[in-house]
N, C-alpha and C positions, 0 to 999 in steps of 0.2 A: 503493499499500500504506499502511495507516495506521500500521504499526510504523515504517516508514522516516520517514514525516512527523513521528512523535513524536521521534525521535531528532535530527531538525533542530531541534525546537522547544526541547529541553531541554539544559542543560549536565550536569555530573557529578552524582552522587548527592547530594554534600554541599550542593549549591545549591538542591535541590527545595523545601526548607521556608522558605528564607531570602529567595530572590529571586522574587518574585512578578511576572511580566511585567504592565506597564502600572501597577505601584503606584508612588506617590511614593517618592523616595529621601532626602528630608531626614533627617537623623540625629535619632533620638529621637521622631519622629512618622511613621515609614515602615512600620509593620507593617500589612499587609493581612491580616487573620485570615478567610480565605475559605473555610475547611473545617474539619471536625471535628478538633480537637487542633491546629489552626493550620497543618497541613501535610500533602501527601499520604504522607509516610512515617508519619504518625500517632505522632510522638514527643512532641508536646505540649510542645515546648522553644522559649521565645521568648527569644533571647539579646539583645534590644534594649529593655530596659526600665530606662533610667538613672534614671527617677524613683522607681521601686518598689524602694529598697534596702532592707536589713533594718532599718537604723536608722530609716528613715522610717516603716516598718510598725510598729515597736515604740514609736514616740514617742507621749508623751502631751501634747504641745504643741498649740495650738490648730490649727495647720496640719499635723498629722499625719494619717495614713491613717485614714479613716473612711467611714461610708455617707453618700454625697452626695445621692442621689435615689432614690426608689421610685416608679416610674410604673406606674399601674394600667391593665391592658389587658384585653382580653376572651379568657378562656380560659387554661388551663394552659401553661406554657413548657416542654415536654418536651426540644425540641431546643437544642443548644448556640447562644448568641448568636454572631453573626458581626459583625465590625467593620472599616469602613474609615476611613482619615485623610482630612481635607482634601477633603471632597465638597462640590461646588458644587451649590446648589439654589437656583433663582430669584435668581441673583446673589449670594447669600452663601456663603461657605466655612464649614463645619461641621468643625472639627478633628478630631472623633471621632463617628462614627455608628454605632450598634449595628443590626443587622437582626434581628429576632426573630419567631418564628412560633408560633402557639397551636394548641391542640386544638380550637378553634372555627373553624378555617380562616381565621384572620386573619393578616395580615402587616404589620409595622410597621417604620418607620425611626425611631429616637429618638435624639436628641442627648445625646452624653455630657457635654457643656458645661452643660446645664440640665435634663436629663430630659425635654424637650419631645417630643412626638410630632410628627414632621416630616411624614410621610404614613402612610396605613393604607390597606389593601386588605382587602375582604370577598370571599372566593373561594367562597362558597356561593351558586350560581345561583337564580334564582326556581323554586320548586316543589322544592327540594332542602333537605337539612339535613345537618349533620354527625352522625357516628355517635356513639353511647354503648355502652360495654362492657356494661353490665347489660341492655340492650335488644337489641342487634345480635349478641351473641356467645353461645355455648351454654356454659353452666356454667364461665364465665371472668370472673375479676375481677382480670386481670393489669394493668388500667390503674388505677393507684393514684396518690393517693388519689382518693376519690369527689369529684365525679360521675361520673368515668371517661370523659368525652368523648374522642372520637377523632376528630381533624381532620388536622392537620400534626405528625407525630411525628418523622420522619428529619431530622436537621440538614440544612439546605440547602447548596449551593455557589454561590460567587459567581465569576464570571469577569470580570476587569477587563483582559484581555489586549489588547483593541482600545482601551483608554483613551487618548485624544489630549490629555487636560488639560496645560496649560502651568503653570509656576510651582508645580510639585510638587501638582498637584490631581488630583482625579478628577472628570471630566464626563460619563463614560459607563461602563456595566457592566450585566451581567445576573445576576440571582439566579434560581436554579433550585430548585424544590421541588415535592413531592408532595402533594396535598391529597385528602382523602377524604370522599366525600358518598353520600347515597341519596336516593332519590325520596320525596317525602311521600306520594304517592298510592300505593294498593295495586294490584297486588303491588309489594312494595319492590324496587327494583333498585339495586345497590350499584355505586359507580364510583370509581376512582382516576384522577386527572388530573395530569399534569406541565405546570407553568407556567414560562414564561420571563418575568421581571419586571425593569422598569428600576429600578436602585438609585437613580436620580435622583429620580423622580417617582412610582414605583409602578405606572406603566402596565403593562398586560399586553401583551408583545410577541407572544406565541404560546402555544398550549396545545394539549394533545392527550390523548385519554383512552387510559389504559393497556390494552394488550391484546396480542393476538397468539398465534401458534400455534407451539411448539416441534416441530420435526421432525427425526428422526434415524433412518434406516432405517424400521422399521415402527413406531416409537414416535411418537406424536403427541398432545401435551397442549395443550389450548386454554385460555387465560385467560378465564374467563366471570365472571358476577356472583357466583358463589360464591367464586371466588378473590379477587375484589375485595373481599369481606367478610372472609374467613378470613385473607388474606396481612397480615401486620403490617409495614408499612413503617417499620421503626424504625432500620435502618442509615443511616448518613450517606451522602449522595450525593458523589461525587467527579467532577472534570472531568478527562477525558483530553485533553491538548493535542493539536491537529492542525496542523501548520504551515500558515499561509495560510487557515485555516478556523476556524469556531467549534469549541470542544471537544465531544468525545464525553461525554455525561453518563451516568455509570453509576450505576445503582439497584439495590438488593438488597433482598430480602423473606425473612422467616421466617413464624412463625405466631403466634397467639394461643392460649396454653395447650396446645400441642402437640395431643394426640390428641382434645382436646374439640371442635376445629372442624376438619372435613375437608370438602373436600380442601384440602391446603396442601403447598407444597414450598418448596425453596430456589431462588428465581428470581433471575437478573441480566439486566437488559436495558440497552441503549445506545440514546440518543436524540441527534440533533443539530439544532441551530437553522440554518436556511439562511442563506446570505450576505446576503439582504436583512433578515434579522431579523423575518421575518413568519411563519414556519411551522417546526413541529418534525416530524421523521421519525424513526420507529423504525429503528435500522440493524442490531440484533442482539437475540437472545433465546436464553437459556440456562437449563437447570435442572440442579440438583446430583444428584439421585437419580431419574432417568427410567426406568430400564429394567425393574426388577422390579416395584415397587409404585406407581410414579408418585406417591409423596408421601414426605414427611419431608426431611431434609437442610436444615433451615432455616439461613438466613444471619443470625444474631444479632449476634455480635461485641460484646456489650454496648453497644450503640448507636454504635460505631464503623463505620467503613465499609471498603471495599477500600483497600489501601495500593498505590501506584505507585513504580515505580523509574524511572531515567533511560532505560532501554531500551524502555520503554512496557509492561512486564510488570505484571501485576494479581495481587496477592496477598491471600487472604481464607481465613478458617476456616470450616468446615461443621459443623453440629450432628449430633445423632443421626440415623441413617439407614443403608440398606443400604450395603455397600461391596463391588463385585465385582472390584477389581483384583486382579491377580495378584501373587504374591509376587516380589520383585525384589532385585537385589544392586547397591547404589551402587557405582562410578558408571555402571553399565550399566542403569540403569532405562529402561523402555519404558512412558512414561506412558500411552500409549493402549491398553495390553496389559490386557484385561478378560476375565472368563470369560463375559460377555455384551457385546452391543453395543447402545446405548452404556453407557458407564462410569457406575456409581453410585459416589459420592465422600462418602458419610457419614463423620463424624468423621476429616476430612482437612484438611490446609492445601495450598492449590493455588497454582501460578504459572500464570497464564493470559495470553493475549494476543488482542487484537482487531485482526485484520488481514485483508487479502484484499478482493476486490471481486466481489460484495457483502461488506461486512464480517461476519466470523463470529468468535465466542469459540471459542477452542481452549485445551485444557489441555496446557501444555508440560512439566510436571513436578508432582509431588505427594508428600504424605507422609501415609499412613494409620496411624493407631495400631494395634499388633498386636491389641490387646484390643477392638476396636470392637464385637464382638457383645456382650460383657458390660457394656460402657459403655451400649449401648443398653438393656439390661435394667435397668440401675441408674439411668439418667438422669444419667449423669456425661459429658455430651457434651463434646467438645473445644472446639466452636465457640460456647461461652458467652462467650469472651473474645476480644478484637480483637488483631490482629496488629500488629507494631511493626518496621519497618526500622530497623536500627542504622545510624549514619553509617558511610560507606565507610572502612574500616580499611586505609589505604594501606601500613602496615607490618605489618599482621596476618595470621594464617594461620587461617581463610580471611578473605577481605576483605568478602564480601557476605553479610550475615547478617540473620536474622529472628528475633524472639523473640515467644512467646506462651504463655498459660497458660488453662486452662479450669476445669470444674468438678472435675476430679480433683485440682486443686490443685498440679499439677506444672508446672514451667517446661521449656520446649522452646526450644533454640537451633538453628536449621536454617541451613546453607549453602543460599543460593538460586540459585546457579549451576546452569544446566540440567544434569540428571543426578546431582546431589549432594543432593537435598532429603531424600531417605530411602526413598521408594517405600513398599511394604509389606513387611514382613519376614515376617510369617506364623509366626512363632515365639513366643519368650516375652520378647522385647525389641524395642526401637526401634532403628533405625541412623540416628542423628541426631548432629550436632555435639555437643551436650550435652543431658543429661536430668537434672533435680533433681527426684527424686520427692517428692510430697506436702510440699514445703516450704511450700505456701500452705495448710496444713491446721491447724486449732486442736485436732483430736482424731482420733487414728488409729484407736485400738480403744475400744470394741467396735464401733463403727460410725463410719466414716469421715466426718468433717464438714469439707468443704473448700468452695473455690470461688472463682473469678473470675467476676463478671458485669459486668465493665467492660474497661478497657483500661489498659496501663501507660503510664508517662511516662518521660522521658529527660533527662539532664543530661550535656552533652559537657564533660569537663574537660581534655582533651588532643588531641593529634593522632596517637595511635597510638604504635607502638614497643613496646618491652619493658615499659613501666608500664601502669598502668591509664588507660583513655581515657574512662571515664565511668560513670555509674551508671543503673541501671534501678530503677524504683519500681512496686510493686504494692500494691493495696489490696484484700485478700480478706475473706471472710465471717468476722466475730467475731475479727479479729486487728488487731495494729497496722498501721500504714502500714510497708512493708518496703523497705529499700534493698538493691540487690544490686550490688556492685562489679564491674565488666567489665574483663577483661584480654585484649587481642588476641592475645597469644601464650601465654596461660595462665600460671598461677602456682601457688604451693603451696596457696592456697585454692580452686582451681577443679577439681582432679582431673582436668585434661586437659592433653594436650601441645600443643595449640594453643588457639584462642580459647575463652574460657568466663567464666561468672560464678562469684564465690565461691559455694560450695554451701550457705552459711548466710547470713542477712542481716548485712551489714556495718554497718548502723545500723536501728533501728526507733523508732516514736514510743511514747511512754508511753500514750497514749490508744489505746483499742480501738474499732474501727469495726465496728458491727453490720450485718447483711445490709441490702442487697446489697453493702456495701463501695463505696469511692469510687473514682473514676478521677482520678489526681493529673495535673496540669500544672505545667509548671516555668518560671520566669522569672529573668533575670539582667540585671544592668546592661550587660554585654558578654559577647562570647563568651570573653574571657580572664578574666572575674571569678571570684574564688574563693568569692564570697558569693552564691549563688543562693537561690531560694525555691521551695518546693514548695507548691503551692495544691490545695485540694480542698474539695468540699461533703459534710458528713454528711447523707446523705438518709434515714437509717433510720426517721425519724419518718413518712416517707410510707406506711409498710406497718403502722403502728400501729393498734390499734382506735379510737384517738382520735388522729388525725393532728396532728403537731406541726410546728414550725419547721425550717427548713434552718438549718444552721449552716456559715459559712465558716471555714476553717482555713488557717493559713499556718506552714510548717516551714523551719528552716534545712536547705537541701538536703544539707549535708555531715554534719551530726549527727542530724537529725530532732528537734532541740529545738524545741518549739512556740515560735513568735514572736508569733502572734496568733489568737484564736479569738472567735467571738460566742457560744460554748457556755459558759453560766454554770458547768456542771460540768467545765470543760476544764482544770482545774489538773493537773499544773503547766504554766504558760504565761507567757512574759514579759509579755503583755498580753492580759487578758481584758475584752471590752467587749460586754456583752449590749445596750448601747443601740444598738450597730451591727448587731443581729441582722436578717437580711433579713425584710422584710415578706412575709407569706404562708406558705403550708405547703410542706414538703418535697415533692420530686418524685423518683421512683426514677431512677436512672442519670444524673442531671444532672451537667454539668462547667462549672466557672467559666471564663470567657473573660478572659484577661489580655492587654490590648494598649493601647499608647500612653498609659501611666501610669495605666490604669484597670482595675478588676475588675469583671465583669458576672455577676450570679447571677439565673437564673430560678426562679420559684416559682409556685404556684397560690393561690387565695384564696377558694374556695367555689365555688357553683353556677356563676358566670358571670364570675369574675375570675382574672386572673393579675397577676404583677408582674415587672417587670425591675428589679433592685436595682443600683445603680451605686456603685462605691467608688472613692475616689481621695485625692489630697492637694491641699487648697486652697492 
């Protein structure tokens, strides 16, 4: 059983993001940034950055924080860069290596110490080409800025669990990604392919064309060339550990421009590399809204991916689509109870598991918003934002929690223990741990203007108990960056008897971030440090009629006072440095990667260019 194997492979929930199996353990250089937001909980918190202090970031001295390198690549960098420390290539140990993928189906390993390209793969086979939004999609220009190439969009995942390097080095590891191509010859056939690639030399260990059929009773949906064209593989991949084996690689899909391109659905598939590392096999396939219309229910999550806990449970949010689950009363939910078979889970947050022989995805529990029908009509889908698992609250009530926000601009706090997520109430309210209505909206009337098109970040400041144990950060449409203080047992500001966030922001930035809003990530010199930094990219220039630069921002995590920005209009800020502005043009939904004393920012640069911008302290 995969679930049991997973339990053997992991420790408790607090260790999932900081203890990466196979990663070097030397202090200060041991961050293996192997997945979106740095860990499977999707918290985006790196507590091992002793070099990137607030003083260093604001310093104007010669050896202060600045842009060190801008390396030109082929194609736009939509996916978040991943980073490994002390990688041995051809006898040389590189202290910090960034792995970046582009919209022209190119994969690079880049040295953080020099900006030098260490190896490059071109994943476009002879007779094929990468896609282009204006050519291959119908009435859809969601891939911005131009030229809108579509190749590798979703953030890859790296597995180093079988690394055998000595002296705190990495000598083996596998990078997994999905590349999209089409045939040059007519009639055009569209293909999505999963690759397993060596992090050491870029060699392709194995590949498999995405496909398969979802079967459930009388329902049968087959992935074909139309699905390969219309399905937007924007969500980050995640590796589900399996004891004694290679991990299960989970991949999710949504759509391009919703109804403009059909058919589409929310898909999730699992693949596994064999023990010889020579072949990939699909182990399970699932769709979110299969029974009624056989489409919708996209898994967007603002470019985030499924979150995992220590029990092997998978958490994800679903976009607009039908929901035929029955009304239920927690804690007696019946998550498989539907008015039809199988279940439709539009506008829901799910707890799932991959288990059995053969392996099968199953929904263990769920939360469906009571007003899912009106949300469908107004395009206020819940699933526009990613989910985040909070750290285990050892002295809290409840202890296992998930936070999420979507286009409605409301924050949901859910207890993720089976039977307690909230189910579907069917009335005029949701039965969840906490609901903070429309707090992420800049205009409530006459037309509500809201929205999260990204994911939250987190900063741990304590170990639970009666006081606050941390902060969550959201960057919404046309609003400041907002901080929400969390109390594991409630407080006067939470309006809850148990765990909750303060119902109004406990701090916010002076700067307003336009659509689509940023995804914040947090770094600190140590887990005990009182001086952390919130990092983000302002990417609103990606959607301008005249696309402009991305801008890197850094804020004091406690006060959200600006410490550093490359935006010349960024006053008030301790340090404004337009000379350090990232080379290239902004890209929607991008997230900076903070690892081993450096910050990595991806951009695009025109018809055939992209850039990885590397920041640090000399």
